[in-house]
N, C-alpha and C positions, 0 to 999 in steps of 0.2 A: 394469416399471410406473413406476418412478421416473424412468427416462429419458424415457418418453413424456410424463409429466406435466411434466417440466422443459422439453422441447422445445415443448410446446403452451402453456406458461404465458405467454410473451411476447405471443402473439396474443390470449390470453384476458384478460390483465391490462393491455393497452395502453390509452392514454388515449382520450378521446372528446371531439370538438369540441362546444362548447355549441350549443344549438338555434338561437340567433340568429346563429351564425357564418356559415353559408351565405348567409343573407339579407344580412348586413352585407357579405360579400365580393362578392355580386352587385351590391349598390348601389354599392360602391366601384369595381368594375370598370366599370359603366355610366357612373358619374360621370367617371372618368378618361378613358374613351373619348370621351365627349361634350366634355370640356374640350379634349382633344387635337385633335379634329376641328374645334372652334370656333376654336382658335388657328391651325390650318393651313388654314382655308377660304380660297378665292381672294380675295386682297386684303382679307381680314378682313370680307368681306361675308357676313352671316348668311343672306342669301337663297340662297347657294350651299352652305349647310350640308347635308351628306348624313346624314339621320337614319337611314336603313336601314343605311348603312355603319357608323355609330357603334354601332348596336345589335348588329350582327353581330360587330364587333371586341370589344365589351364582353362579349358572351356567350362568345366564344372565349377571351378573357382569363380570364373566370370559370372556365371548364372547366379550363384549365391550372392556375390557382391552387388551386382546390378539390382537384384531384387531387394536386398536390404537397404541399399542406398536410395533407391527410388521410393521405397515405402516411407523412408524418413523425410526425404526432401520433397517428394511430390505427394502421392497418395497410394493407398493400397491397390486401388483399381489400376493405376498407371504401373505399379510394380508388377502386378499380374500380367498386364499387357506386355511389358518389356520381357518378362520371363517367357511368355508364349512366343514372342518374336524371336528370342534367342533359340528356343527349341525348334521352331520351324526353320530358321536359318541353318541350324546345325544339321537337321534332317536333310535339307536340300544339299548341303555340302557333302554329307556322307553319300547321298545318291549320286552326286556329280563326280566324286572321286574315281569310281571305276571307269566311267566314260573318259575322263581325262587321262587316266593311266593307260587305257586301251589305245586311245589316239596317239599318245606319246610313244608307246611301244611300237605301234605300226609305222609311224613316221620315222622313228629312229632306226628301225631295222629295214625299212623298205626304200628309203631315199638313196641308199648306196647304189642301187641298180637303175636309178632314173637317168638313163642316158639315151642317146639317139638310137643305138643298136637295140635297146630293149623295146622300143616302140616301133621299130621298122622291120624287125626280123621275126621269123617264127622259130620253132624248135626243130625244124626238119634237119636231119643229119647232125644235130648237136648232141654230143655225149657228155662233155664236161662243162667247162665255163662257157659264157657267152649265151647266144640265143635271145629270144624276145617273146613278146606276147601279142604280136599283131593279129595272129590267128584267133587268139582267145578274145581279144577286144571285138573283132568283127563278129565272132560267134555270139557273144553276149548281147551286142547291140541288135543283131538280126533276130535272135530268138526272143528277146524281150519285146522288140517292136512288133513281131508277129503275134506274140501273146497279147499285147495291148490291143492290136487291131481286132483280135478275136473276142476278147473279154469285155472291152468297154461298151460296144454296142449292145451285147447281150445283157450285161449288168445294168446299163442305163435304161434300156427298155423295160427290163424287169422291175426296176424301181419306179418307173413311170406308171406301170400297170398297178403296182401295189398302192401307190399314192392316189392316182387319179381314177382308176377303174375297179381295182380289186375289192371285192366284198365277199363275205361268206366263207365257206369251207375252202374254196380254191385258194384265196389269198392267204388264209391261215396255213394251209398246207405248204404253199410256196415259202412263206416266212419261216416255217419250221425247217424245211429242207435247206434254206439258205443258212440258218443258224447251225445246222448240223455240218454243212460244208465248211463253215468258218473254222471249225475245230478239227478238220481232217488233217492228219499228219501228211507232210509233203511226200514222204516215201510212198504213201498209199496212192496219191495222184499219179506218181511215176509208174507204179505197178499196174494201175488201171489202164493207162495209155499203152504201156508195153504189152499188156495182155490183149487189148483190142487189136493192135497191129499184128501181134504174133498170131492171132486167130484168123484175121482176114487177109493178111499179106503173107508173112512167113516168120517163123521163129528166129530170134536172134537179130532182128532188124533194128537199126539205130539210125536216126537222122535228126537234123535240127528241127524239122516241123513237129516231130513227136515231142521234143522238149518244149516247144512253144505251146502245144496243146496241154501238156502237164502243168505248165505255169499258168495257162489260162484257167484251168480248173481251180487253181488256188486264188487267182485274181478275182474271179466273178463274184464270190460272196462278199469280198471286201468292197468292191465297187457298188454292189447292190445296197449294202448296209449304209455306206457313207452317203451315196446319192439319195437314198430314201429319206434319211434324216434331213438332208438339205432341202429336198423338195417339199417336205412337210412344213418347214418354217416359212415358206413363201406365203405372204398374207393372202387370205381368201378374198379380201377386197379387190385385189388385182384381177383375180379370176372373174369375180362377179361383175366388175366394170367391163371386162371384155365381153362377157356373155350379154350384158345389157346393150352393148353396141351391135349385137348380132354376130359376133365372131364365133365360128365353130369351136368345139372343145379341142380338137387336134391342133388347130391353128393357135388357140390360146396357149396350149402347152409349148408349141414351137416358138411363138413370138413373145410370150410374156413369162411363163414359168421358167423355162430353160435359161433365157438370158439373165433373169434375176438371180438364179442360183449357179450360174456357170463358173464363177470364181471358186466357190466351195466344191463344186463337182470336179474341177481341175485339180484341186488339192487332194481330193479323195482318190482320183486316178493316180496321182503321183505317189500317194501313200501305198497304193496297191502295187505299183511298180517297185517301189523300195522294198516292199514285203517279199517279192519273189526274185529280184535280181541277184540276190546272194544265195539262192537255193542250190544245193549241191546234189543231194540224194536223188531227186527225180531226174535230174539231167544226166547223172551217171547211168541210169537205167534206159533213158530214152535217146538223148543226143550222143551219148558215148564220149570218146575223147580221141583226138588225133594230134599229131605233131605238125601237120601241114595246114596251110590256109585253105579253108573251104567256105565259100560264100553262097552255096546252093543249099537252101533249107530242105530240099526234097531229094537230095542225093548224098549218100554216105554220111559218116559221122562228122560231128562239129564240136570243136573245143569252146568252152566258156571259161570266164575268169574264175569262178568258184571251183570248178573241176580242175582247172590248171593249178591253182594253189594247192588243192588237195593232192593232186598227182605228184607235184614237185616235192611235197613234204613226205609222202608215203614211199615214193620211188626216187631216192636221192642219187642213184647212179654212182659214177666213179668220183664225182666231186660233190660231197655232201654240202659244203659251205655254199657253193654256187647254187645248188638246188634250193636251199633254205632261203638264200637271198632273193631268188626269183619268186618264191612263194610269198615272202613278205611284200615284195614290190607289187605283185599281183593283187594282194589284199589292199594295199594302199591305193592302187589304181581303181579298184572297185569302190572304195570309199569316196574317192574324188568324183567318180562318175555319178554316184548317188547324190553327192553334194551339188554338182552342176545341175542335175535333174530337178532337185528341189528349188534351186535358185531360179531356174527357168519357169517352174510351176508358179513361184511367187510373182514373177514378172507377168506371166500370162493372167494370173488371177487378178493382179492389180490393174492390168490393162482392160480386162473385161468386166471388172466390177461396175455396177450401175452408177455409183457415185463418182468414179474416176474415169469412166469410158470417154475416150476422145480427147482427154487432157494431154 
């Protein structure tokens, strides 16, 4: 026992770096790297300064220094832990940079058209500058809402069947088909809906309801897979307690299983909406595009925000700068709508969560 204690004591009683030491070392490494790159830039011209290279060299220098310093002052295990932490943080930063760059680009280019006219006018009789996206906003909201109304009941009931009732080959077949539908390209869903309506109604038909059906085809497998996993994690003890009280199975699902998992199901539905709200290809084939406001899903073509942005970029008309600005502003509006929907979903999930309901 004494030998074990003596052998373990150096690791247990080793020193520890101050909390500010890693940050100070990172700042020193980046500063040194930037100074070296600035002094060695071609001809001393700062225009040739390689920022990315300086950051990479600085981060690598920090990893080497923090590992060596930690192994000396702390322990080898702590040094490896600090190295892995640095690697994970670097990987996270690299993954985050494209998202930050994307958001910055969209905001910087789209905010210039965020005015009252842009959100109150359509593109009817607009050739050059001016115009707005009120018709595209209405189209996106109505088409997505209709797709949600169609897909959520189908997807939720399918997931309930797979979890609560499905057994044998039928359940395996449904699961296989859902997995296949998850990987279907969006253009295939648009072609399918267009072909059905062209066959049974007339060729060349386009309307908002067709776009909603195409989006519903894409939403159903997402809702099924998300809801199925959430229903499976509901403890069986809750079901068995309800059965012991003589509650029928359908009422147990309605009163116990669904309320327990409603917060996660709401999040799953919002993920499905976010998945399809930015689709362009199926809506080009089914809903079409128009420059006027149309709020009737069952009559004539209907404009949506993704199609509006695509159309403004591809058909720039007499004023290319105005068209590009409208396209960026439409993209920013779409991002804001998705953000608002996710915030609403979080509020709903928090409100209906079993631990916070009624608070």
